[in-house]
Structures are given as structure tokens and as C-alpha cells.
All heavy atoms as an XYZ file, in Angstrom:
663
protein
N      -1.998     -3.000     15.884
C      -2.685     -3.487     14.706
C      -1.852     -4.617     14.086
O      -0.659     -4.476     13.898
C      -2.863     -2.328     13.733
C      -3.608     -2.690     12.481
S      -4.010     -1.248     11.478
C      -5.738     -1.138     11.819
N      -2.499     -5.703     13.769
C      -1.778     -6.851     13.215
C      -1.647     -6.737     11.690
O      -2.393     -6.009     11.042
C      -2.459     -8.191     13.591
C      -2.406     -8.425     15.084
C      -3.871     -8.240     13.080
N      -0.685     -7.477     11.155
C      -0.368     -7.410      9.730
C      -1.594     -7.649      8.854
O      -1.801     -6.938      7.874
C       0.730     -8.418      9.398
C       1.099     -8.429      7.937
C       2.135     -9.482      7.630
C       2.425     -9.485      6.151
N       3.317    -10.543      5.762
N      -2.391     -8.636      9.190
C      -3.568     -8.946      8.372
C      -4.514     -7.751      8.305
O      -5.098     -7.471      7.251
C      -4.283    -10.169      8.919
N      -4.666     -7.031      9.415
C      -5.539     -5.852      9.435
C      -4.952     -4.724      8.593
O      -5.675     -4.035      7.878
C      -5.760     -5.363     10.867
C      -6.566     -6.348     11.709
O      -7.296     -7.178     11.131
O      -6.454     -6.277     12.941
N      -3.656     -4.521      8.692
C      -2.980     -3.488      7.898
C      -3.155     -3.802      6.414
O      -3.569     -2.947      5.627
C      -1.481     -3.383      8.266
C      -0.745     -2.478      7.289
C      -1.305     -2.888      9.694
N      -2.859     -5.034      6.031
C      -2.990     -5.434      4.625
C      -4.437     -5.298      4.147
O      -4.682     -4.858      3.021
C      -2.502     -6.862      4.411
C      -0.994     -6.972      4.405
O      -0.277     -6.036      4.748
N      -0.499     -8.125      4.028
N      -5.396     -5.666      4.981
C      -6.812     -5.564      4.603
C      -7.203     -4.110      4.356
O      -7.921     -3.811      3.396
C      -7.690     -6.184      5.682
N      -6.736     -3.201      5.204
C      -7.031     -1.775      5.016
C      -6.424     -1.266      3.714
O      -7.070     -0.530      2.970
C      -6.489     -0.948      6.187
C      -7.335     -1.055      7.442
O      -8.399     -1.716      7.400
O      -6.935     -0.476      8.467
N      -5.173     -1.639      3.452
C      -4.496     -1.210      2.224
C      -5.213     -1.797      1.009
O      -5.482     -1.088      0.028
C      -3.006     -1.610      2.240
C      -2.357     -1.339      0.885
C      -2.266     -0.866      3.349
N      -5.547     -3.082      1.046
C      -6.227     -3.736     -0.077
C      -7.568     -3.058     -0.349
O      -7.916     -2.768     -1.499
C      -6.448     -5.222      0.190
C      -7.057     -5.963     -1.003
C      -7.337     -7.447     -0.781
N      -6.365     -8.131      0.026
C      -6.506     -8.384      1.341
N      -7.592     -8.006      1.978
N      -5.575     -9.024      2.000
N      -8.323     -2.781      0.705
C      -9.624     -2.142      0.552
C      -9.473     -0.776     -0.133
O     -10.233     -0.444     -1.044
C     -10.293     -1.986      1.915
C     -11.679     -1.393      1.854
C     -12.316     -1.312      3.230
O     -11.674     -1.461      4.251
N     -13.607     -1.061      3.250
N      -8.477      0.007      0.284
C      -8.239      1.308     -0.330
C      -7.876      1.154     -1.807
O      -8.420      1.853     -2.670
C      -7.120      2.067      0.405
C      -6.726      3.341     -0.281
C      -7.501      4.477     -0.151
C      -5.594      3.391     -1.088
C      -7.155      5.656     -0.807
C      -5.234      4.564     -1.740
C      -6.026      5.695     -1.596
N      -6.978      0.240     -2.106
C      -6.532      0.048     -3.491
C      -7.686     -0.415     -4.375
O      -7.862      0.082     -5.488
C      -5.324     -0.904     -3.547
C      -4.089     -0.168     -2.980
C      -5.062     -1.417     -4.964
C      -2.842     -0.997     -2.834
N      -8.492     -1.324     -3.883
C      -9.637     -1.793     -4.666
C     -10.645     -0.671     -4.908
O     -11.254     -0.582     -5.979
C     -10.305     -2.974     -3.972
C      -9.518     -4.285     -3.991
C     -10.193     -5.323     -3.113
C      -9.327     -4.802     -5.412
N     -10.806      0.186     -3.919
C     -11.752      1.301     -4.032
C     -11.257      2.371     -5.005
O     -12.024      2.918     -5.797
C     -11.974      1.910     -2.646
C     -12.926      3.074     -2.608
C     -13.078      3.574     -1.184
C     -13.578      5.008     -1.186
N     -13.375      5.648      0.100
N      -9.964      2.659     -4.987
C      -9.403      3.784     -5.736
C      -8.940      3.447     -7.151
O      -8.885      4.327     -7.992
C      -8.210      4.378     -4.980
C      -8.576      5.073     -3.688
C      -9.509      6.244     -3.884
O     -10.633      6.237     -3.393
N      -9.079      7.234     -4.614
N      -8.590      2.189     -7.394
C      -7.947      1.855     -8.663
C      -8.744      0.776     -9.406
O      -8.699     -0.401     -9.044
C      -6.500      1.411     -8.420
C      -5.704      2.456     -7.687
C      -5.443      2.327     -6.335
C      -5.250      3.592     -8.347
C      -4.736      3.300     -5.640
C      -4.534      4.572     -7.667
C      -4.286      4.427     -6.315
N      -9.453      1.180    -10.456
C     -10.330      0.247    -11.189
C      -9.620     -0.990    -11.725
O     -10.194     -2.079    -11.705
C     -10.879      1.099    -12.340
C     -10.729      2.516    -11.880
C      -9.519      2.528    -10.981
N      -8.386     -0.843    -12.192
C      -7.685     -2.006    -12.746
C      -7.422     -3.048    -11.654
O      -7.535     -4.252    -11.896
C      -6.376     -1.582    -13.406
C      -5.614     -2.681    -14.147
C      -6.496     -3.328    -15.214
C      -4.348     -2.124    -14.771
N      -7.114     -2.598    -10.455
C      -6.912     -3.528     -9.333
C      -8.211     -4.269     -9.030
O      -8.210     -5.470     -8.771
C      -6.426     -2.777     -8.103
N      -9.307     -3.544     -9.091
C     -10.621     -4.150     -8.846
C     -10.926     -5.175     -9.935
O     -11.363     -6.289     -9.659
C     -11.672     -3.030     -8.841
C     -12.839     -3.274     -7.973
C     -13.777     -2.075     -7.786
N     -13.833     -1.085     -8.833
C     -13.299      0.145     -8.741
N     -12.667      0.535     -7.663
N     -13.418      0.992     -9.740
N     -10.669     -4.800    -11.166
C     -10.952     -5.682    -12.301
C     -10.124     -6.959    -12.232
O     -10.620     -8.047    -12.527
C     -10.659     -4.936    -13.609
C     -10.946     -5.735    -14.855
C     -10.647     -4.913    -16.089
C     -10.848     -5.753    -17.335
N     -10.447     -5.035    -18.538
N      -8.872     -6.826    -11.829
C      -7.981     -7.987    -11.791
C      -8.083     -8.767    -10.478
O      -7.474     -9.819    -10.349
C      -6.534     -7.543    -12.017
C      -6.301     -7.012    -13.405
C      -4.855     -6.626    -13.673
O      -3.996     -6.754    -12.810
N      -4.589     -6.145    -14.864
N      -8.809     -8.252     -9.492
C      -8.938     -8.954     -8.219
C      -7.598     -9.089     -7.524
O      -7.139    -10.192     -7.246
N      -6.962     -7.957     -7.264
C      -5.596     -7.921     -6.733
C      -5.451     -8.752     -5.451
O      -6.318     -8.751     -4.590
C      -5.143     -6.459     -6.507
C      -5.911     -5.807     -5.378
C      -3.660     -6.387     -6.236
N      -4.325     -9.478     -5.391
C      -3.953    -10.236     -4.190
C      -2.815     -9.492     -3.499
O      -2.175     -8.630     -4.089
C      -3.495    -11.637     -4.570
C      -4.567    -12.482     -5.235
C      -3.991    -13.818     -5.663
C      -4.915    -14.595     -6.541
N      -5.155    -13.996     -7.855
N      -2.547     -9.844     -2.248
C      -1.506     -9.149     -1.477
C      -0.123     -9.260     -2.107
O       0.720     -8.406     -1.899
C      -1.447     -9.685     -0.044
C      -2.635     -9.235      0.786
O      -3.506     -8.506      0.263
O      -2.693     -9.598      1.971
N       0.114    -10.311     -2.890
C       1.438    -10.524     -3.475
C       1.535    -10.062     -4.932
O       2.597    -10.178     -5.540
C       1.805    -12.004     -3.386
O       0.833    -12.775     -4.080
N       0.458     -9.525     -5.495
C       0.474     -9.082     -6.893
C       1.306     -7.820     -7.075
O       1.272     -6.913     -6.239
C      -0.950     -8.814     -7.389
C      -1.752    -10.081     -7.616
O      -1.156    -11.179     -7.589
O      -2.977     -9.968     -7.799
N       2.010     -7.747     -8.191
C       2.841     -6.582     -8.518
C       1.942     -5.418     -8.928
O       1.291     -5.463     -9.968
C       3.804     -6.925     -9.639
N       1.916     -4.395     -8.098
C       1.051     -3.247     -8.352
C       1.628     -2.312     -9.405
O       0.907     -1.794    -10.247
C       0.821     -2.467     -7.047
C       0.174     -3.253     -5.914
C       0.144     -2.411     -4.645
C      -1.227     -3.702     -6.294
N       2.933     -2.086     -9.341
C       3.574     -1.161    -10.280
C       3.750     -1.812    -11.648
O       3.312     -1.263    -12.661
C       4.918     -0.678     -9.721
C       4.830      0.072     -8.389
C       6.213      0.272     -7.786
C       4.132      1.407     -8.572
N       4.383     -2.985    -11.680
C       4.615     -3.671    -12.948
C       3.311     -4.107    -13.597
O       3.210     -4.189    -14.804
C       5.524     -4.896    -12.772
C       6.951     -4.552    -12.431
C       7.168     -4.391    -10.932
O       6.202     -4.511    -10.153
O       8.310     -4.120    -10.543
N       2.315     -4.397    -12.775
C       1.017     -4.820    -13.297
C       0.176     -3.675    -13.824
O      -0.919     -3.889    -14.337
N       0.670     -2.450    -13.677
C      -0.045     -1.292    -14.195
C      -1.195     -0.819    -13.326
O      -1.955      0.059    -13.715
N      -1.332     -1.408    -12.144
C      -2.420     -0.997    -11.254
C      -2.115      0.331    -10.566
O      -3.026      1.094    -10.255
C      -2.697     -2.084    -10.221
C      -3.315     -3.328    -10.836
S      -3.565     -4.653     -9.665
C      -2.201     -5.715    -10.082
N      -0.835      0.580    -10.325
C      -0.406      1.845     -9.721
C       0.612      2.520    -10.630
O       1.509      1.860    -11.146
C       0.287      1.610     -8.365
C      -0.527      1.305     -7.139
C       0.379      1.254     -5.920
C      -1.637      2.288     -6.922
N       0.452      3.830    -10.789
C       1.468      4.634    -11.460
C       1.988      5.640    -10.435
O       1.662      5.531     -9.243
C       0.898      5.319    -12.706
C      -0.304      6.211    -12.396
O      -0.581      6.494    -11.205
O      -0.963      6.648    -13.356
N       2.772      6.611    -10.869
C       3.353      7.555     -9.903
C       2.271      8.335     -9.167
O       2.376      8.567     -7.958
C       4.332      8.504    -10.593
O       3.698      9.186    -11.649
N       1.214      8.717     -9.856
C       0.107      9.427     -9.196
C      -0.583      8.498     -8.195
O      -0.967      8.917     -7.109
C      -0.898      9.944    -10.230
C      -2.065     10.704     -9.629
C      -1.639     11.964     -8.889
O      -0.750     12.682     -9.331
N      -2.264     12.235     -7.765
N      -0.737      7.243     -8.573
C      -1.350      6.266     -7.682
C      -0.542      6.067     -6.420
O      -1.104      5.925     -5.329
N       0.778      6.043     -6.560
C       1.647      5.908     -5.383
C       1.412      7.089     -4.437
O       1.320      6.908     -3.221
C       3.134      5.794     -5.785
C       4.039      5.923     -4.566
C       3.392      4.482     -6.500
N       1.285      8.285     -4.991
C       1.028      9.458     -4.146
C      -0.313      9.345     -3.422
O      -0.437      9.751     -2.262
C       1.092     10.740     -4.971
C       2.464     11.084     -5.539
C       2.379     12.347     -6.394
C       3.491     11.255     -4.440
N      -1.312      8.781     -4.084
C      -2.605      8.560     -3.437
C      -2.466      7.551     -2.293
O      -3.054      7.734     -1.227
C      -3.634      8.063     -4.445
C      -4.074      9.122     -5.432
C      -5.105      8.596     -6.408
O      -6.077      7.950     -5.972
O      -4.928      8.830     -7.619
N      -1.693      6.499     -2.522
C      -1.455      5.505     -1.473
C      -0.712      6.142     -0.299
O      -1.044      5.899      0.864
C      -0.693      4.276     -2.021
C      -0.274      3.346     -0.904
C      -1.544      3.531     -3.047
N       0.280      6.979     -0.599
C       1.035      7.671      0.457
C       0.093      8.540      1.289
O       0.142      8.511      2.523
C       2.188      8.512     -0.143
C       2.762      9.466      0.889
C       3.269      7.591     -0.685
N      -0.783      9.286      0.642
C      -1.743     10.118      1.374
C      -2.626      9.259      2.275
O      -2.885      9.613      3.428
C      -2.621     10.915      0.408
O      -1.860     11.874     -0.268
N      -3.087      8.132      1.740
C      -3.901      7.200      2.533
C      -3.123      6.700      3.748
O      -3.644      6.706      4.866
C      -4.351      6.021      1.662
C      -4.857      4.852      2.451
C      -6.111      4.877      3.044
C      -4.070      3.722      2.614
C      -6.569      3.799      3.788
C      -4.520      2.642      3.345
C      -5.778      2.678      3.940
N      -1.894      6.272      3.536
C      -1.067      5.757      4.640
C      -0.899      6.825      5.718
O      -1.064      6.546      6.913
C       0.317      5.305      4.113
C       0.178      4.041      3.257
C       1.287      5.065      5.270
C       1.445      3.685      2.495
N      -0.596      8.042      5.296
C      -0.361      9.115      6.271
C      -1.621      9.436      7.064
O      -1.555      9.647      8.275
C       0.185     10.358      5.557
C       1.592     10.135      5.040
C       2.207     11.342      4.371
O       1.470     12.206      3.844
O       3.447     11.425      4.362
N      -2.770      9.447      6.394
C      -4.025      9.744      7.089
C      -4.495      8.577      7.953
O      -4.850      8.756      9.116
C      -5.110     10.105      6.075
C      -4.893     11.444      5.420
C      -5.916     11.718      4.328
O      -7.040     11.168      4.396
O      -5.581     12.480      3.401
N      -4.503      7.391      7.383
C      -5.075      6.216      8.073
C      -4.218      5.741      9.243
O      -4.724      5.359     10.277
C      -5.260      5.078      7.065
C      -5.638      3.737      7.655
C      -7.022      3.761      8.273
N      -7.362      2.489      8.849
C      -7.079      2.098     10.093
N      -6.419      2.895     10.900
N      -7.444      0.912     10.524
N      -2.886      5.785      9.062
C      -2.000      5.210     10.067
C      -1.224      6.265     10.860
O      -0.388      5.924     11.686
C      -1.039      4.208      9.421
C      -1.769      3.052      8.786
C      -2.029      3.037      7.422
C      -2.233      1.994      9.549
C      -2.718      1.990      6.834
C      -2.924      0.938      8.976
C      -3.170      0.937      7.612
N      -1.504      7.542     10.597
C      -0.899      8.656     11.336
C       0.627      8.585     11.347
O       1.266      8.722     12.385
C      -1.457      8.722     12.755
N       1.190      8.320     10.161
C       2.640      8.328     10.017
C       2.997      9.251      8.859
O       2.156      9.537      7.998
C       3.232      6.921      9.767
C       2.653      6.288      8.499
C       3.024      6.027     10.967
C       3.284      4.964      8.131
N       4.218      9.705      8.841
C       4.709     10.523      7.734
C       5.631      9.666      6.880
O       6.551      9.037      7.396
C       5.481     11.744      8.271
O       4.584     12.526      9.065
C       6.015     12.587      7.137
N       5.342      9.620      5.602
C       6.195      8.892      4.666
C       7.279      9.865      4.211
O       6.997     10.851      3.534
C       5.387      8.359      3.468
C       6.306      7.656      2.474
C       4.280      7.423      3.940
N       8.503      9.590      4.613
C       9.629     10.458      4.276
C       9.968     10.344      2.793
O       9.729      9.306      2.167
C      10.838     10.078      5.123
N      10.545     11.417      2.262
C      10.927     11.414      0.843
C      11.830     10.234      0.503
O      11.679      9.609     -0.554
C      11.637     12.717      0.476
C      10.685     13.902      0.432
O       9.453     13.684      0.397
O      11.177     15.042      0.444
N      12.768      9.910      1.409
C      13.688      8.799      1.126
C      12.996      7.438      1.152
O      13.550      6.439      0.709
C      14.892      8.809      2.081
C      14.538      8.695      3.535
C      14.380     10.048      4.251
O      14.281     11.089      3.595
O      14.337     10.025      5.488
N      11.760      7.395      1.679
C      10.990      6.155      1.690
C      10.148      5.976      0.423
O       9.513      4.944      0.244
C      10.073      6.096      2.913
C      10.842      5.919      4.207
O      12.004      5.459      4.155
O      10.288      6.236      5.272
N      10.132      6.983     -0.436
C       9.355      6.905     -1.677
C      10.145      6.157     -2.748
O      10.550      6.708     -3.761
C       8.994      8.311     -2.169
C       7.970      9.043     -1.321
C       7.801     10.467     -1.814
C       6.645      8.314     -1.314
N      10.339      4.873     -2.488
C      11.069      4.005     -3.404
C      10.147      2.879     -3.860
O       9.269      2.454     -3.107
C      12.356      3.442     -2.746
C      13.347      4.559     -2.455
C      12.026      2.681     -1.470
N      10.333      2.411     -5.086
C       9.439      1.373     -5.613
C       9.334      0.136     -4.722
O       8.265     -0.476     -4.639
C      10.058      1.018     -6.968
C      10.822      2.235     -7.359
C      11.317      2.840     -6.073
N      10.426     -0.219     -4.049
C      10.415     -1.426     -3.224
C       9.306     -1.393     -2.163
O       8.768     -2.427     -1.804
C      11.764     -1.618     -2.522
C      12.911     -1.915     -3.471
C      13.433     -0.678     -4.203
O      13.378      0.440     -3.641
O      13.877     -0.825     -5.346
N       8.975     -0.229     -1.650
C       7.952     -0.132     -0.609
C       6.532     -0.218     -1.156
O       5.594     -0.405     -0.397
C       8.108      1.172      0.177
C       9.321      1.205      1.031
N       9.838      2.361      1.536
C      10.140      0.229      1.480
C      10.915      2.103      2.247
N      11.113      0.804      2.209
N       6.387     -0.087     -2.474
C       5.052     -0.025     -3.061
C       4.818     -1.097     -4.121
O       3.881     -1.002     -4.901
C       4.815      1.378     -3.653
C       4.896      2.452     -2.606
C       6.079      3.130     -2.375
C       3.798      2.742     -1.814
C       6.171      4.094     -1.384
C       3.873      3.708     -0.826
C       5.054      4.382     -0.614
N       5.656     -2.129     -4.138
C       5.551     -3.195     -5.137
C       4.268     -4.005     -4.995
O       3.634     -4.351     -5.978
C       6.746     -4.155     -5.029
C       8.055     -3.564     -5.427
C       8.177     -3.315     -6.914
O       7.361     -3.755     -7.706
N       9.192     -2.582     -7.297
N       3.922     -4.341     -3.752
C       2.774     -5.212     -3.489
C       2.059     -4.717     -2.234
O       2.601     -3.910     -1.477
C       3.213     -6.670     -3.239
O       3.993     -6.713     -2.033
C       4.025     -7.240     -4.391
N       0.868     -5.221     -2.002
C       0.160     -4.899     -0.760
C       0.960     -5.419      0.426
O       1.057     -4.746      1.463
C      -1.272     -5.474     -0.788
C      -2.105     -4.708     -1.835
C      -1.919     -5.399      0.594
C      -3.475     -5.284     -2.103
N       1.571     -6.589      0.279
C       2.417     -7.128      1.356
C       3.557     -6.172      1.689
O       3.865     -5.933      2.865
C       3.007     -8.493      0.968
C       2.020     -9.637      1.143
O       1.139     -9.541      2.023
O       2.145    -10.632      0.412
N       4.199     -5.614      0.667
C       5.320     -4.687      0.895
C       4.840     -3.392      1.547
O       5.503     -2.846      2.417
C       6.030     -4.369     -0.424
C       6.807     -5.515     -1.010
C       8.263     -5.475     -0.530
N       9.060     -6.477     -1.166
C       9.842     -6.276     -2.218
N       9.933     -5.088     -2.760
N      10.536     -7.262     -2.720
N       3.695     -2.889      1.090
C       3.134     -1.676      1.691
C       2.819     -1.940      3.152
O       3.133     -1.135      4.032
C       1.878     -1.200      0.925
C       2.245     -0.784     -0.503
C       1.203     -0.048      1.663
C       1.044     -0.574     -1.423
N       2.207     -3.092      3.429
C       1.891     -3.465      4.806
C       3.122     -3.577      5.675
O       3.146     -3.112      6.812
N       4.182     -4.174      5.136
C       5.435     -4.311      5.886
C       6.037     -2.940      6.172
O       6.561     -2.695      7.268
C       6.424     -5.178      5.113
N       5.959     -2.044      5.208
C       6.469     -0.683      5.420
C       5.696      0.002      6.543
O       6.285      0.597      7.443
C       6.374      0.135      4.124
C       6.692      1.585      4.348
C       8.004      2.008      4.527
C       5.683      2.533      4.429
C       8.303      3.334      4.774
C       5.970      3.865      4.671
C       7.277      4.257      4.841
O       7.564      5.570      5.098
N       4.370     -0.102      6.491
C       3.536      0.511      7.537
C       3.885     -0.084      8.896
O       4.041      0.645      9.880
C       2.044      0.332      7.211
C       1.672      1.148      5.968
C       1.173      0.735      8.406
C       0.328      0.803      5.376
N       4.028     -1.395      8.954
C       4.390     -2.048     10.223
C       5.725     -1.551     10.733
O       5.888     -1.343     11.942
C       4.433     -3.561     10.038
C       3.081     -4.185      9.943
C       3.195     -5.680      9.871
O       3.501     -6.231      8.811
N       2.990     -6.331     10.980
N       6.679     -1.356      9.841
C       8.000     -0.899     10.285
C       7.937      0.513     10.876
O       8.749      0.858     11.725
C       8.994     -0.935      9.123
O       8.783      0.142      8.218
N       6.970      1.288     10.440
C       6.831      2.665     10.918
C       5.935      2.778     12.154
O       6.046      3.730     12.906
C       6.284      3.579      9.812
C       7.222      3.718      8.641
C       8.509      4.373      9.073
C       9.470      4.556      7.928
N      10.719      5.177      8.349
N       5.033      1.820     12.328
C       4.065      1.916     13.431
C       4.375      0.941     14.561
O       3.779      1.039     15.629
C       2.634      1.629     12.953
O       2.558      0.289     12.451
C       2.186      2.618     11.889
N       5.240     -0.038     14.296
C       5.523     -1.035     15.309
C       4.416     -2.078     15.432
O       4.290     -2.758     16.435
N       3.584     -2.201     14.375
C       2.521     -3.199     14.379
C       3.140     -4.590     14.432
O       4.250     -4.823     13.967
C       1.650     -3.052     13.145
N       2.390     -5.533     14.970
C       2.892     -6.904     15.109
C       2.382     -7.775     13.978
O       1.342     -7.509     13.401
C       2.479     -7.521     16.469
C       3.165     -6.801     17.598
C       0.972     -7.492     16.634
N       3.170     -8.825     13.659
C       2.815     -9.734     12.591
C       1.789    -10.697     13.035
O       1.100    -11.323     12.371
């Protein structure tokens, strides 16, 4: 799976699940946490989505803000775990 596809899947999920992201028209580089689009509960929802959609386990030590700052960062994290190509 290529990066653009990973990011598109993540963006689609975020737009579907989080009204503020939909309202603001989130871009891949937008700050999700600082922008108030994701909170701690939202991060857990994203983690569940990642684990189900991409068949990977998000380890406790990977639950750091840096991995969930933007759609680009989430996509890069998924790629690092799945070996997806850019």
C-alpha cells in the first residue's frame, strides 16, 4: 500500500468520526491534537482504526503525541509498521 492510499484511508476515517475535522476541512499536515480535532479519546479511536484496518498492533510505547500530530505522521507510523512504500 502506498503512502497516498494510507493517508487517504486515515483522512477518510478522521473526517467520518470527528465533526470538527470535517468542519475545518482537515489537510494531511494540519495539527490534529493542537487544533482540537483529536483528544485522548479520539486518539484511542484512531488506534482502534489503525489496528483493524491495517492489521497491526499499536504498542503502548508507540502511544506518543508525535505519532498522532497530523495525518502525515499517522501515515508514516503505519508505513513504518507495515513496510508500505512511499
